[in-house]
N, C-alpha and C positions, 0 to 999 in steps of 0.2 A: 504492499499500500503506500503509495507516494502522498505525503502530506505537505500542502505547501502555506506559506504563512506571509502574510506583509508586515514589514516595520517601516516605521515612521523615522526619518532620520532627526536627530535632535534639533529643537529649535532654540535659537538664543534671542533673548529681547537687548534691543539695542536703545540707550539714551543718548542725544545729542545735546551737549553741553556747548554754550556758546557766550559772548559778552552780555546777551541778555539776561543770561542766567548768572553773570557774575565771574565769569572767565575775564581775566585781566586783559587779554588780547586774543584777536581771531585769527591770528598766525602763531601756531605751537611749534617749536622747534625740536624740544624735547620732553620727556616725561620720568618721572621716577616713584617709588613708592619706599616711603621708610620704614623705620622696623616697628613704629607705632601705629602703621595703616594708612599714614595718609599720602594721599599722591598729590606730586609736587608738578606744577607744569611751567615750561621754561616760555616765556612769549614775547613777542616783539614789543611789548607797551607794560610789562612787569612779569611777577612770580605770583602765581597762584597754587595755593594748598586747599587741597579738596577733602574734606570728612565722611563723604557718602553723601550729603545733602546740601552742603553749603560752601562757599568759595570763600578765603580770607586772600587778600591781594598785599603785594607789598611793591612798592615804588620806591623812588627817590624820597619820597616824604617820610619814609621807614627806615631809610637808613641803606639802600642800596645805592651803591654807586653808579649806576646808570638803569634804564627801566628796560632797556633790549637784552634780555639773558637767552644765551644760545644753547648752554648744556648744563646738565645735572649730574651730581654722584652723590650716593649717601655710603659712608664708611661704618666700619664695625661699633663705632661709637656712637652711629646715627648721627654723626654730622651731615648735614646736605650742603654740599659744596656748589656753590653757585660760578658759572664761569659767564660774564656778560661779554658785549659783542666787543669791547674796547679791552687794551691789557689791564684790566683789573681782576681780583680773585676775592669772593668773600665766602662764607659761610653761617648758615642757621644752626644753632645748637640751643636747646632747653630754653625756647622762647625768644630768643635773643638773635638778631643780625650781627655778626663781625666782618669788620671789615681793618683797613691798614689805620684808620683812622682811631679804632678803638680796641684794636688787639694787638699785642706787641709779636706774637708769633708771626702774623702776616706781614707787619712792619719789617721782619727779617728778609722779607722776599724783595730780591731785586727784580721786577718785572718789568722789561725793555718792551715785549713783543706782546701779540695777542696769545692768551693761554689756549693750547690745543686738547688738552685732555686732563684728566685726575683718576688715579686709579690707586688701590690700596693693594699690598703684597701681602704675604701669609703670617709676615711678622708684624703685621700692625702697622707699616711704614706707608705714607701718604706723598704718592709720586706725581709730580705736576710737570708738565711739559710746555714749553714755549717754543720760539722759534728755533734757538740756537744754545738753549739749555735746558736741565733737567733740574728739579727742586725737588729734596725730599726732605720729609718733614717726618721726625722720631720722637714722639712726645714733644716737648719744647726746645728741641734742637731742629736748626734747620742745616742742610747741606745742600750745596749748588754745584752741580756739573757741568761746565761748558762742552760743547761738542768740538770735535776735531779742530774744525775753525769755522768762521763765518760763512764758507764757501756751502758748509754742509746744513740742512734744513731737517729739523726733527719732525716728523708726522704726526705722531703719536706716542703714547707711551702706555704698554700693555704689558700682559703676564705670561712667561713661559708655563709648561706644564709643571714645571718644579715651584711653582710660585714666587718668583724672582722676575725682576722689571727686564723687559724685552723693549729695546729701543730702534724702529727703524729710522735709516739716515737716507736721505737723498741728497745728490749734488746733479745740478743741471750740465755743466760743462767741465770735464766730461761727464756723460751719463752715467749715472752710478747709484744703486741703490743696494744697501747691506742692512744685516742686521746685528745688533749689537746688545750685549749683555750689561746691566750695570754691576761692577765689581770695585765694591770699597769706593774711592773717588773716581774712578775712571770708567771709560767706556770700553769694554773689548768687543773686537768685531769676531762674531761666529758663524755668518753665514751671507753668503751672497745670494740676492734674490732674483734667479736664473727664471724662476715660474712665478705665475700670480699667487700673491699672498693677502691676508688682510687681517685686521683685527676685530674680533668679534664684540658684540656688546657690551660682554663682561668683562672686556678687557683681556683676553686670551689670544696669543697668536696662532693662526692657522694656518695651512697652506693646501 
C-alpha cells in the first residue's frame, strides 16, 4: 500500500520597520545583537537599539562622534564597538557611550584613517584595523603595529582557525596581496593569496 501525504513548508512572519517606527535612518549599513538580546542598527543618520518593540536612538546629541555609523561589533564583555564613517571609534557599555573625549583607553589610539574592522581573538584582545595600522587592546593596554610601509593597505583584521589575528595586506604597485599573522609586535607573512579569499562576518579567514 502506498500512502501519500502533503506537507506545508514552514511559514515565517516578517515585520518591516522603518523611520516611521522609530528607526534612526532609512539606510542600514550593519546590525548586531548584544548579549542582553538588544539588536543594534548602524544607519546613515544615527545608531538604533531595538528591544523587540521600541527603538532607542543615539546621535551626536547623545555623544556619538558623528551620526553616520557604518559598522558594529560586540565583544565578550558586551561592549558594542561603533565605527562611524570618518576616522573615529567609540563603544557603548553599561548604558554609556565612550569616545576619545571621555575614555582614557580610546585616547591612546592614534587613529589617522578610517577604521575598517574590529574583532576580538580567543584571548580577549580586541583588534582594530585602519589603513596602515593594527591596534590591539588588551584590558587597559594599547599596542599599535604599523604595517610594512605606507604602500601596504590593511583591508581587514580577522581570525585564523587557531583564534589568532590574521591580516590581509594589499599593495597596488606592484600588485600584491598577502596574509600576515600578528606575532607580538610585528606582522609575519604566512601566505600569498593566489586564489580568492575572504573574511566571514564573524571575522574568520576562509579560502
